[in-house]
N, C-alpha and C positions, 0 to 999 in steps of 0.2 A: 617521332612521337605521334601517336594517334590523335586525331581530333576527337572531341566528345561524341560527335556523330558516328565516326568510325568505330570507337570503342563500344558504343551502345549497339551498333549493328553486330559486332562480334559477340557481345553478351547475349543478344537475342538468339544468335545461332547456337551458342552453347546451351542456353536455356531450353532450346527445342530438342536437344539430345538427351535421351533417358539416363545417361551416365554422368550428367553434370547438373549442378545447381549453381547459379550465379548470385553473389551478394553484391548489392549496390550500396554505395555510401549514402547515408541518410542526408538529404538536403532540405531541412525544414524551411517552411515559408510562413507568412502571416495569414494567408488565406487557405483554408483547408477545403472548403466547399462554398459554392455560391448560395447566398440566402434565398430561401423559397417562400419567405413570408411567414413562416411558422414562429410562434412565440419562442423567445430564447431567454435563458438565464445565464449568469456568469459563474464559471467554475475556476478553480485554481489547481494547478499541478505544482508541487513543491518538492524540493530535494535538498538535503544537507550533506555536507562533508564535515567530519568531526575529528578531534584529536584521538578518538578511540571509541570503544563500545559502551563504556560506562556512562549511564545517564546521570549518575550522581557526581562524578568527578571530571568527566571529559567535557570539552567545549566545542561549539560550532566554529568552524573556520571558513566555511563557504555556504552560501544559500543561493538558490535560484527559485524565483516565483514566476510562474507563467499564468497570466489571466486570459481566459478564453470564453467565448460564448457558445452555447450548445442548446439543442432541442432536448428538453428533459424527457420527452416521450420516446424518441428514437435513439437518443445518444449521439446524434450527428453533431459534430463540431463544425462551426462555420469560420470563425476568425480568431486569430490570436490578437488580443487587445493590447497587451503590454507584457513586457518581460523585464525582470530585474535580476541581476546577479551581483553579489557582493562578497568580498573577502573580509575576514576579521582576524585581528591579532588576538590569539587566545590568552596571551599573557604567560604562556609556558612554551618551551620548545616543542616544535612538531617533530616527532620521531622519524627516523629514516624509514621505518616500516610504513608509516602513514604517507610519507612523501612518495614512496614507491607505488603505493596503491592509487593515490589521487593525483600525483604530479605537483602537489602544492608544497612549496618550500617556505622556510622561515622568512626568507628575503621577500617573498611575494606578499606575505601578510603583514610585514612590519609596519606598524603605525596605522593599519587599516581598521575601519569599523563599518559594519553594516548600517545602512540607512533605515533606522527603525520606523521613522515616520512614513517613508515610502512603502515599506512592507505593510504597515497597517492600512494605508490607503488602498493598496492593491487588494487586500483580502477582506476588508471590513464588511462588505455586503455579499460575499460569495455564498452561493447556495450549497457548495460542496468543495471540500479540500481533498485532493487525491495525492497519495504518495505511493511509491512502490516499496512497501514495507512500512506502513504507518506505525506499526508497533515500535519501530526504531525512531522514526522521525518525529512523531507527535510529542513524546515526552521532552525531547530536546527543545522543540519549538515552543511548547507551552512554558517551559522554564525561562526561555530567552525572550519570548514575545507573548505575553498573557492573552492577547487578542485571539490566539488560536484555541483557547479554552472554550470560547463561546460559539464555535463554528462546527457544523457537522462534517465528519470525516468518512472517507471510504479508502479502501486499500486494493490496489490492482494486484498485489502479491497474494493476499489471502482471500479476496472476495470474487475471484474468477476461478473456475474449475479447470485449471490448466491440465492437470493429469487426465481428467475425464474427457477433455478435448483432444487428447493424444499427444500433448507436449510433455516431455519427460522431466522437465525442470522448470523452476520459477524465476531464475535469474533473468534480469532485464536484458542483458546482452544476448543470452541464449534465445529468449523469446523473439527478440529482434531478428536474429539469424533465421528463425523458423518462418518469419514473414519476409525474408529476402533482403534485409538491410543490415548494415553494420554502422557503428558510430564509436567515438572515442569515449569509452565508458569511464565512470568514476570521477567525472567532473559534473558539477550540479546542473549546469545549463544543458549539457549534452544529454544527461540522463532524463531531464524533464522533456526535452523535445523528442527524444526517442519514445518516451512513454506516451506523449500526445499522439504520435504516429501509430503506436500499437493500439491505442484505444479505439482507433477508427478502422481497424482491420476486422475481417470476418473470421470467427473461430472455425477451426477445421471441420468439426463434426456438426455442430448445431447451426453453423452459418450465421449466428447472431453476432452483431457488432460487439466488440469487447466492452465498450462503454455501456451499451445497453445491458449486457450481462451483469456488470457491476451495479448499475442503477437498480436492477430488479432485486438485488440482495440488500440494498440499503435499508429498507423499512424493517427488515427482520431484526429482532433483538437478540443479543447474546445473553444466555442464561448460564451463570456459574452455579452449579448445585454442590452443596457440601453434604457429604454422607455422614452426618453427625451421629455419634454413638454407634458407629458400625463396629461389629465385633472384630477382634484382632485376627481371627482365623479367616476373615473375608478379604484380607489385604491382597492376596494373590488374584482373586477374582476382580477386584477393583483395579489393580495394576494392569491386568490383561485387557481391561476395557478403557485404558488410557487415563485413568485417574492419577492425580499427582498428590503428594503428601505436603500439606501445609504445616510446617513445624510450629509456627506461631499459634495457629488455631488448633493444632493437634487433630486434624481431620483430613480426610481425602476429599478431593474436589475435581470437577471436570466442567469444561465450558462447551456448550452446544449453541447452535444458532437456529432460532425459529421455534414457534410454539409446538409444532408437530414433534420436533426432535426432543424437546425437553419433556413433553408429555410421555413419549415412549420411554425415555430414560427413567422417569419417576416410576413408571410401571415396572421396569426391570429392577430398580432398587428395592421396591416394596416386595417383589416376589423372590428375588435372588439373595439380597443382602439382609433384608429384615424378616424373611420367612413369612410374609403376608401380614405381619403385625402392623397395626397403625402406629405411625411415628410422625414426628414433626421435623420437617426439613428446612434448611436455610438456603436462600438463594441470593445472588447478587445479579442485578439486571442492568445491562448497558444498551443504550441506543446509539445512533450515529453521533450524538453530542458528547458521549463519554467513551465510545469504543476506541481502543488503542491508547487511551489516556491512563496515566498512573493514578488518577483520582478515583475514589471508590464509586461503585455503582449504587443503584437503589437497592436497599436491603428488603427482602421479602421473607416472611416466615409462613409456612403453610403445613397444615396437618394432612397426611395422606393415609 
């Protein structure tokens, strides 16, 4: 059996060869970087495992909350302040499929309940909640822990330009591989610590820290524009531009991020869909306090 030092020496030799890349097991710690005296704020990384994908009928079976301090200007993380992981009995059997994915069995959760008070204490004054796919995690957490409704959210899955940086996929374990580490995916704590590690890496092309890239996108608002009263014959144009049909409202809609993007989109709608005619459009606007939530955004009506 090789000693850790011998194994690392061999790994370095392989790393130096152009035909090999070495993955190292992620070994998270509580100190990411030494403090340099800059002002810091507290952030939260959160992950859930659930009985399924439906936010209406499925339940949380595991949560991990990692509280850490970081510099809001550079995105540098300094210390992990606290970590909490908890299992919960969902009151219904966990399917074999979910057990295969997560490793969580019915026996593991039997009689267990997440410590609500501890979760609330950890997150109550956080400047930011981050999940890798907040569109999935936030609705589950808001339903189970209402405190998550009042906190700003970011998403390392959606708010980092992974494709533009040369990474071909957004799955957490794949991104970790690209940064040279592997971990036991699909358990909440392992996923959280992997994400914390990834947030401190430099993106391949821009060389910007991943956390900094995410922080720069946070102030941008998401605008959902509804192409009300668009003629039926324009549906193919709208579909080609990634609009989706809202059966309840009976209108096409699309969500864009940032003022520049929505301004350009409104100009395209007026010229292409409404033939230059003046119309009144409806919008739904979300900032970090509402982004990824199922709660409605701010309604805006504007003549163009």
